[in-house]
C-alpha positions as CSV (number, residue, x, y, z in Angstrom):
1,M,-26.5,8.9,45.7
2,A,-24.1,11.8,46.9
3,H,-25.6,15.3,47.5
4,L,-24.1,18.1,45.6
5,A,-22.5,19.5,49.0
6,D,-20.9,16.1,49.6
7,L,-19.1,16.5,46.0
8,F,-17.7,19.8,46.9
9,E,-16.4,18.2,50.1
10,M,-14.9,15.3,48.3
11,A,-13.6,17.8,45.9
12,R,-11.3,19.2,48.7
13,D,-9.4,15.9,48.8
14,R,-6.8,16.1,46.1
15,S,-4.9,12.8,46.9
16,Q,-5.2,10.1,43.8
17,T,-7.6,8.0,45.9
18,G,-9.6,11.0,46.6
19,R,-9.6,12.2,42.8
20,R,-10.8,8.7,42.0
21,A,-13.6,8.6,44.3
22,L,-14.8,11.9,43.2
23,A,-14.5,11.0,39.7
24,D,-16.8,8.0,40.6
25,K,-19.4,10.0,42.4
26,V,-19.5,12.6,39.8
27,G,-19.7,10.0,37.1
28,D,-22.7,8.8,38.9
29,F,-24.5,11.8,39.6
30,Y,-24.0,13.1,35.9
31,F,-24.7,10.0,33.9
32,A,-27.1,8.0,35.9
33,G,-29.9,10.2,34.8
34,H,-30.4,12.0,38.1
35,S,-32.6,15.1,37.7
36,L,-30.6,18.1,37.9
37,S,-31.4,21.7,37.5
38,D,-29.2,23.8,34.9
39,R,-27.3,25.4,37.8
40,E,-26.6,22.1,39.6
41,R,-25.5,20.7,36.2
42,D,-23.2,23.5,35.6
43,L,-21.7,22.9,39.3
44,V,-21.3,19.2,38.6
45,V,-19.5,20.2,35.2
46,D,-17.3,22.6,36.9
47,I,-16.4,19.7,39.5
48,L,-15.4,17.5,36.2
49,R,-13.3,20.2,35.0
50,Q,-11.3,19.9,38.2
51,V,-11.1,16.4,38.1
52,L,-9.7,16.4,34.8
53,R,-7.2,18.8,35.9
54,D,-5.7,17.1,38.8
55,A,-6.6,13.4,38.1
56,E,-4.2,10.7,37.3
57,M,-4.3,9.1,33.9
58,D,-6.5,6.1,35.1
59,V,-9.0,8.7,36.4
60,R,-9.4,10.4,33.2
61,R,-9.5,7.3,31.3
62,S,-12.5,6.0,33.4
63,L,-14.2,9.4,32.8
64,A,-13.4,9.3,29.0
65,E,-15.0,6.1,28.6
66,R,-18.4,7.2,30.4
67,L,-18.3,10.5,28.4
68,A,-17.5,9.0,25.1
69,S,-21.1,7.7,24.7
70,H,-22.8,10.7,26.4
71,A,-24.7,12.7,23.7
72,E,-25.1,15.8,26.1
73,A,-21.4,15.8,27.5
74,P,-20.1,19.2,27.8
75,R,-18.1,20.0,24.7
76,D,-15.2,21.4,26.2
77,L,-14.7,18.6,28.3
78,I,-15.0,16.2,25.5
79,V,-12.4,18.2,23.2
80,T,-9.9,18.3,26.2
81,L,-10.2,14.5,26.8
82,A,-9.8,13.9,23.0
83,N,-6.4,15.8,23.1
84,D,-5.3,14.1,25.9
85,Q,-2.9,11.0,25.6
86,I,-4.1,8.4,23.3
87,E,-5.2,6.0,26.1
88,I,-7.5,8.5,27.1
89,A,-8.5,10.0,24.0
90,R,-9.2,6.9,22.0
91,P,-12.9,6.1,23.3
92,I,-13.8,9.7,22.8
93,L,-12.2,10.1,19.2
94,L,-14.0,6.7,18.2
95,R,-17.3,7.3,19.6
96,S,-18.5,10.9,21.0
97,D,-20.7,12.5,18.6
98,V,-20.1,15.6,20.7
99,L,-17.2,16.2,18.6
100,E,-17.7,18.5,15.6
101,D,-15.7,18.3,12.3
102,E,-13.8,21.5,13.4
103,D,-12.7,19.6,16.4
104,L,-11.8,16.6,14.7
105,I,-9.8,18.3,11.8
106,A,-8.0,20.2,14.6
107,I,-7.0,16.9,16.2
108,V,-6.0,15.1,13.3
109,R,-3.7,18.3,12.3
110,A,-2.2,18.5,15.9
111,H,-1.6,15.0,16.9
112,A,0.3,12.2,15.6
113,E,-0.8,8.6,13.9
114,A,-2.4,7.3,17.1
115,H,-4.9,10.1,17.3
116,Q,-5.5,10.1,13.6
117,L,-6.0,6.3,13.3
118,A,-8.7,6.6,16.0
119,V,-10.5,9.4,14.1
120,A,-10.2,7.4,10.8
121,G,-12.1,4.4,12.8
122,R,-15.1,6.6,13.9
123,S,-18.5,5.2,12.9
124,R,-19.2,8.1,10.6
125,I,-16.8,10.6,9.2
126,S,-17.6,13.4,6.7
127,T,-15.6,14.1,3.7
128,A,-14.3,17.1,5.2
129,V,-12.5,15.1,8.1
130,S,-11.5,12.3,5.3
131,D,-9.9,14.9,3.3
132,V,-7.8,15.9,6.2
133,L,-7.0,12.4,7.3
134,I,-5.6,11.5,3.9
135,E,-3.4,14.8,3.6
136,T,-1.5,13.3,6.5
137,G,0.2,11.0,4.1
138,N,0.2,8.2,6.5
139,T,-0.6,4.8,4.9
140,R,-1.9,3.1,8.0
141,V,-4.5,6.3,8.2
142,A,-5.4,5.6,4.6
143,E,-5.9,1.9,4.9
144,T,-8.1,2.4,7.9
145,L,-10.1,5.1,6.5
146,L,-10.8,3.0,3.0
147,G,-11.8,0.0,5.4
148,N,-14.3,2.2,7.2
149,R,-17.8,2.2,5.2
150,G,-19.0,4.7,7.5
151,A,-16.2,7.2,6.2
152,S,-17.5,9.5,3.2
153,L,-14.9,9.9,0.5
154,S,-14.9,12.6,-1.9
155,G,-14.0,12.2,-5.5
156,Q,-11.0,14.2,-5.2
157,A,-9.9,12.3,-2.1
158,M,-10.7,8.5,-4.1
159,I,-8.3,10.2,-7.0
160,R,-5.5,10.6,-4.5
161,L,-5.9,7.4,-2.8
162,A,-5.7,5.6,-6.1
163,N,-2.8,7.4,-7.2
164,V,-0.9,6.3,-3.7
165,A,-2.3,2.6,-4.0
166,R,-0.4,2.3,-7.3
167,R,2.9,2.5,-5.1
168,V,1.3,1.3,-1.5
169,P,0.3,-2.3,-2.1
170,P,-1.8,-2.5,1.3
171,L,-4.2,0.2,-0.1
172,R,-5.2,-1.8,-3.2
173,S,-7.5,-4.2,-1.8
174,P,-9.6,-1.9,0.4
175,L,-9.7,0.7,-2.5
176,L,-11.5,-1.6,-4.7
177,G,-14.2,-2.3,-2.1
178,R,-15.1,1.4,-1.7
179,P,-18.6,2.1,-3.2
180,E,-17.3,5.5,-4.5
181,L,-15.1,3.4,-6.8
182,T,-15.2,4.5,-10.6
183,P,-14.0,2.3,-13.4
184,E,-11.4,5.1,-14.4
185,L,-9.8,4.4,-10.8
186,A,-10.1,0.7,-10.8
187,T,-8.2,0.7,-14.1
188,K,-5.4,2.6,-12.6
189,I,-4.5,-0.3,-10.1
190,Y,-5.9,-3.0,-12.7
191,W,-2.3,-4.4,-13.2
192,L,-1.2,-4.2,-9.7
193,V,-3.6,-6.3,-8.1
194,S,-4.1,-10.4,-7.7
195,Q,-6.0,-12.4,-10.4
196,E,-9.0,-12.6,-8.1
197,L,-9.1,-8.7,-7.8
198,R,-8.8,-8.3,-11.3
199,R,-11.6,-10.8,-11.6
200,T,-13.8,-8.5,-9.2
201,I,-12.7,-5.4,-11.2
202,L,-14.0,-6.9,-14.6
203,D,-17.3,-8.3,-12.8
204,R,-18.1,-4.9,-11.5
205,F,-17.1,-2.7,-14.6
206,A,-17.1,-3.0,-18.3
207,I,-13.5,-1.6,-19.1
208,P,-12.6,-1.6,-22.7
209,R,-9.4,-3.6,-23.5
210,A,-7.8,-0.1,-24.9
211,Q,-8.1,1.4,-21.6
212,L,-6.5,-1.8,-20.0
213,D,-3.8,-1.7,-22.3
214,A,-3.3,1.9,-21.5
215,A,-3.2,1.4,-17.8
216,L,-0.7,-1.3,-18.6
217,Q,1.7,1.0,-20.3
218,A,1.3,3.4,-17.2
219,T,2.2,0.7,-14.9
220,L,5.2,-0.1,-16.8
221,Q,6.1,3.4,-17.1
222,D,5.9,3.8,-13.2
223,L,8.2,0.7,-12.8
224,I,10.6,2.3,-15.3
225,D,10.8,5.7,-13.5
226,G,11.1,4.1,-10.2
227,T,13.9,1.9,-11.3
228,R,16.1,4.7,-12.9
229,G,19.4,4.8,-11.3
230,R,18.8,1.6,-9.2
231,T,20.7,-1.6,-9.4
232,S,17.9,-3.7,-7.7
233,L,14.1,-3.4,-7.4
234,T,12.2,-2.7,-4.2
235,A,10.1,-5.0,-2.8
236,D,7.1,-3.0,-3.9
237,Q,8.7,-3.1,-7.6
238,L,9.0,-6.7,-7.3
239,E,5.5,-7.5,-6.4
240,T,4.3,-5.3,-9.4
241,V,6.3,-7.6,-11.8
242,E,4.9,-10.7,-10.0
243,R,1.3,-9.0,-10.7
244,M,2.2,-8.4,-14.4
245,A,3.5,-11.9,-14.7
246,E,0.2,-13.3,-13.0
247,A,-1.8,-11.5,-15.7
248,G,0.3,-12.5,-18.5
249,A,1.4,-8.8,-19.1
250,I,5.1,-9.4,-19.3
251,T,5.0,-9.9,-23.0
252,P,8.0,-9.8,-25.6
253,Q,6.9,-6.1,-26.7
254,V,7.0,-5.2,-22.7
255,L,10.7,-6.5,-22.5
256,I,11.7,-4.8,-25.8
257,Q,10.5,-1.4,-24.4
258,T,12.2,-2.0,-21.2
259,L,15.4,-2.4,-23.2
260,R,14.8,0.4,-25.5
261,L,14.6,2.8,-22.5
262,G,18.1,1.3,-21.2
263,Q,16.5,-0.4,-18.0
264,I,18.5,-3.4,-18.0
265,D,17.8,-4.4,-14.4
266,L,14.1,-4.1,-14.7
267,F,14.5,-6.3,-17.9
268,K,16.4,-8.8,-16.0
269,A,13.6,-9.0,-13.1
270,L,10.8,-9.0,-15.9
271,F,12.5,-11.9,-18.0
272,G,13.7,-13.6,-15.0
273,R,10.1,-13.8,-13.7
274,I,8.6,-15.5,-16.8
275,A,11.8,-17.7,-17.1
276,G,11.8,-18.7,-13.5
277,L,15.3,-17.5,-13.1
278,G,16.6,-15.8,-10.2
279,P,18.8,-12.4,-10.1
280,E,21.9,-14.6,-10.0
281,A,20.9,-16.7,-13.1
282,M,19.9,-13.5,-14.8
283,H,23.0,-11.7,-14.3
284,Q,24.8,-14.8,-15.9
285,L,22.4,-15.2,-18.6
286,I,23.2,-11.6,-19.6
287,A,27.0,-11.7,-19.1
288,E,27.3,-15.2,-21.0
289,T,29.8,-14.2,-24.0
290,G,28.3,-16.0,-26.9
291,G,24.6,-15.1,-26.4
292,E,23.6,-18.6,-26.5
293,A,22.0,-18.8,-23.0
294,L,19.9,-16.0,-23.8
295,T,18.9,-17.6,-27.3
296,L,18.0,-20.7,-25.6
297,A,15.8,-19.3,-23.0
298,C,14.1,-17.2,-25.6
299,R,13.5,-20.4,-27.4
300,A,12.2,-22.3,-24.3
301,L,9.8,-19.4,-23.9
302,R,8.3,-19.8,-27.4
303,I,9.4,-16.0,-28.1
304,D,8.8,-15.2,-31.7
305,K,12.0,-15.1,-33.7
306,G,11.7,-11.4,-34.7
307,F,11.2,-10.6,-31.0
308,F,14.1,-12.6,-30.1
309,A,16.4,-10.9,-32.3
310,S,15.3,-7.3,-31.2
311,I,15.8,-8.6,-27.4
312,F,19.1,-10.1,-28.5
313,L,20.4,-6.7,-29.9
314,L,19.0,-4.4,-27.3
315,S,20.5,-6.8,-24.2
316,R,24.0,-6.8,-25.9
317,A,24.0,-3.3,-26.6
318,A,22.9,-2.5,-22.9
319,R,26.0,-4.5,-21.5
320,P,29.0,-2.4,-20.1
321,G,31.3,-1.5,-23.0
322,E,29.0,-2.8,-25.9
323,Q,27.2,-0.5,-28.0
324,I,27.5,-2.1,-31.3
325,V,26.8,-5.7,-31.8
326,D,28.8,-7.5,-34.6
327,P,26.1,-8.5,-37.4
328,R,27.9,-12.0,-37.6
329,E,27.0,-12.6,-33.8
330,L,23.1,-12.0,-34.7
331,S,23.4,-14.6,-37.7
332,R,25.2,-17.0,-35.4
333,V,22.4,-17.0,-32.6
334,L,19.6,-16.7,-35.1
335,A,21.1,-20.0,-36.6
336,L,21.1,-21.5,-33.4
337,Y,17.5,-20.3,-32.7
338,D,16.3,-22.0,-35.9
339,R,18.3,-25.3,-34.8
340,L,16.5,-25.5,-31.3
341,T,13.1,-26.3,-30.6
342,P,11.0,-25.2,-27.5
343,E,10.9,-28.8,-26.5
344,S,14.7,-29.2,-26.5
345,A,15.2,-25.9,-25.1
346,L,12.9,-26.1,-22.1
347,P,14.6,-29.1,-20.1
348,I,17.9,-26.9,-20.1
349,L,16.1,-23.9,-18.8
350,Q,14.6,-26.0,-16.2
351,G,18.0,-27.2,-15.0
352,W,19.5,-23.7,-14.6
353,R,16.4,-22.9,-12.5
354,Q,17.8,-25.4,-10.1
355,N,21.6,-24.7,-10.7
356,P,22.3,-21.4,-12.0
357,A,25.9,-22.1,-12.4
358,A,25.2,-24.5,-15.4
359,I,24.5,-21.4,-17.7
360,N,28.2,-21.0,-17.7
361,L,28.7,-24.1,-19.4
362,V,27.1,-23.1,-22.7
363,P,29.9,-21.1,-24.2
364,L,32.3,-24.5,-23.5
365,R,29.6,-26.5,-25.6
366,R,29.6,-24.1,-28.3
367,R,33.4,-24.1,-28.6
368,E,33.3,-27.9,-28.7
369,R,31.0,-27.9,-31.6
370,P,32.7,-28.8,-35.0
371,D,30.6,-26.1,-36.7
372,A,31.1,-23.4,-33.9
């Protein structure tokens, strides 16, 4: 064990090798349980401060690893290391109990994602620190925080995270695993998660059907608001469509509501999902002149005649340049609807799934019929 005088002698060597050797000796002296007076401890800490000012990264990293688990490490040194480069700061941010909430909050606000993620991974996090982490708006930080059972989340934080999870899919599953979750917050994302997670929600909470229906309307409204002015849906929006389809939530009423609000592209995505038709096929289905293709698809999907009439009228009116539908056109497609059966229409729809171009042949067949 080096004597204190030896440490001061070593401190005069400012080479990289000398700094590394000094850091090792100081570490041995300070961390190995060697009995020190208060003055001697202060002297060793002063040497540590000098080492941190002058040392290369690997020396500071080595000290950070040793100081991270030391409950009596000087707070100013810990704070210095916690604000260093992330390779040095990470063990301190993850493990040091010397850091106080005010230190952690300052670090989160002063540094970027890497430091914030390390703070979010601490074994214990207060609601005050969690609130500041959430304020960053960083999805990865929020996901890490939600997955950390040692983090305490306030009611306001959970509300904010639930609202964010409505548009950020990676947050949904960890949000549902939180002990702070309430039935109201679970309902917010009910229609956005997988069938398995929906079962988990219903197993955990007794949620009235009316509340789930209201949540479905909110989910649909989010989709409508998010697709205004767009010609295609984002990946997240398409995932929401997929989840709604899995839950059997793409009903004729939903399709009609979408069309009444003028969201033809969203209608195409929703209808295309339950019909098994991609964007190209749906474009042709809506653009098809006579309306027979839409009639056939609705019949194959067993959509009620009254709902079909509304879907037909609204979808035709939504086409460019078409505001008024000729009543004779509606009469003709309703007659076609009556002639078709779901069993006869389904094989044709299945053929369109394989060959969307076949949709264009429907008007030709119509013109060839003697009763057309």
